[in-house]
C-alpha positions as CSV (number, residue, x, y, z in Angstrom):
1,X,-30.8,-32.4,36.8
2,X,-28.8,-32.0,39.9
3,X,-25.6,-33.9,40.6
4,X,-24.5,-34.9,44.0
5,X,-21.0,-34.0,44.8
6,X,-19.6,-37.0,46.7
7,X,-16.6,-35.3,48.2
8,X,-16.3,-33.1,51.3
9,X,-16.5,-29.4,50.2
10,X,-14.2,-28.3,53.1
11,X,-11.6,-30.9,52.2
12,X,-11.7,-29.7,48.6
13,X,-11.3,-26.1,49.6
14,X,-8.3,-27.1,51.7
15,X,-6.8,-29.4,48.9
16,X,-6.9,-26.4,46.6
17,X,-5.7,-23.9,49.1
18,X,-2.4,-26.1,49.1
19,X,-2.2,-25.6,45.2
20,X,-1.6,-21.8,44.7
21,X,-1.4,-22.3,41.0
22,X,-5.1,-23.0,41.0
23,X,-6.3,-19.9,42.7
24,X,-3.5,-17.3,43.3
25,X,-3.3,-15.0,40.4
26,X,-0.1,-13.4,41.7
27,X,1.7,-16.8,41.9
28,X,4.1,-17.6,39.1
29,X,2.8,-20.9,38.3
30,X,-0.7,-19.5,37.8
31,X,-0.2,-19.1,34.2
32,X,1.7,-22.4,33.8
33,X,-0.8,-24.8,32.1
34,X,1.3,-27.8,32.8
35,X,1.6,-27.0,36.4
36,X,-2.0,-26.3,36.7
37,X,-2.9,-29.6,35.1
38,X,-0.6,-31.5,37.5
39,X,-2.2,-29.7,40.4
40,X,-5.7,-30.7,39.4
41,X,-4.5,-34.3,38.9
42,X,-3.1,-34.2,42.3
43,X,-6.4,-32.9,43.6
44,X,-8.4,-35.6,41.9
45,X,-6.0,-38.3,43.0
46,X,-6.4,-37.1,46.5
47,X,-10.1,-37.7,46.4
48,X,-10.0,-40.7,44.2
49,X,-7.3,-43.1,45.3
50,X,-7.2,-44.9,41.9
51,X,-7.6,-41.9,39.8
52,X,-4.4,-42.4,37.9
53,X,-5.4,-46.2,37.1
54,X,-8.7,-45.0,35.6
55,X,-9.1,-44.6,31.9
56,X,-8.9,-41.1,30.4
57,X,-12.7,-40.8,30.0
58,X,-13.3,-41.6,33.8
59,X,-10.4,-39.3,34.8
60,X,-12.0,-36.5,32.7
61,X,-15.4,-37.0,34.4
62,X,-14.1,-36.9,37.8
63,X,-11.9,-34.0,37.0
64,X,-14.9,-32.0,35.5
65,X,-17.0,-32.8,38.8
66,X,-14.3,-31.6,41.0
67,X,-13.3,-28.5,38.8
68,X,-17.1,-27.6,38.5
69,X,-17.6,-27.8,42.1
70,X,-14.5,-25.7,42.8
71,X,-15.7,-23.1,40.3
72,X,-19.1,-23.0,42.0
73,X,-17.5,-22.5,45.4
74,X,-15.2,-19.8,44.0
75,X,-18.0,-17.9,42.2
76,X,-20.3,-18.0,44.9
77,X,-17.8,-16.7,47.5
78,X,-16.9,-13.8,45.1
79,X,-20.7,-13.1,44.6
80,X,-21.1,-12.9,48.4
81,X,-18.2,-10.6,48.7
82,X,-19.5,-8.3,46.0
83,X,-22.8,-8.1,47.9
84,X,-21.2,-7.4,51.1
85,X,-18.8,-4.7,49.9
86,X,-21.2,-3.1,47.4
87,X,-19.6,-4.2,44.1
88,X,-16.0,-4.7,45.3
89,X,-13.6,-4.7,42.4
90,X,-12.0,-8.1,41.4
91,X,-8.6,-6.9,42.4
92,X,-9.8,-6.1,46.0
93,X,-11.5,-9.5,46.2
94,X,-8.3,-11.2,45.0
95,X,-6.5,-9.5,47.8
96,X,-9.0,-10.6,50.3
97,X,-8.7,-14.1,49.2
98,X,-4.9,-14.3,49.5
């Protein structure tokens, strides 16, 4: 069962790039769950104009779709780096990303 991701992937990457707490393990806010949740809400609201007016169930559904796509993009990127570098370490990959 495949789902169609209705948002632009490049725009998603750019939106997340502007929120270091979602991807930069060296950022102070990376471990702050409240800050991360706020950042995810901001990203979701960017893609869905009426996101904050939707009920919690619909917000959760949208959030899961966006987070899931981000995880897929991130995991695919890391996997491709490992193939290129011959099993690069996670620390080296994080350095390459930032």
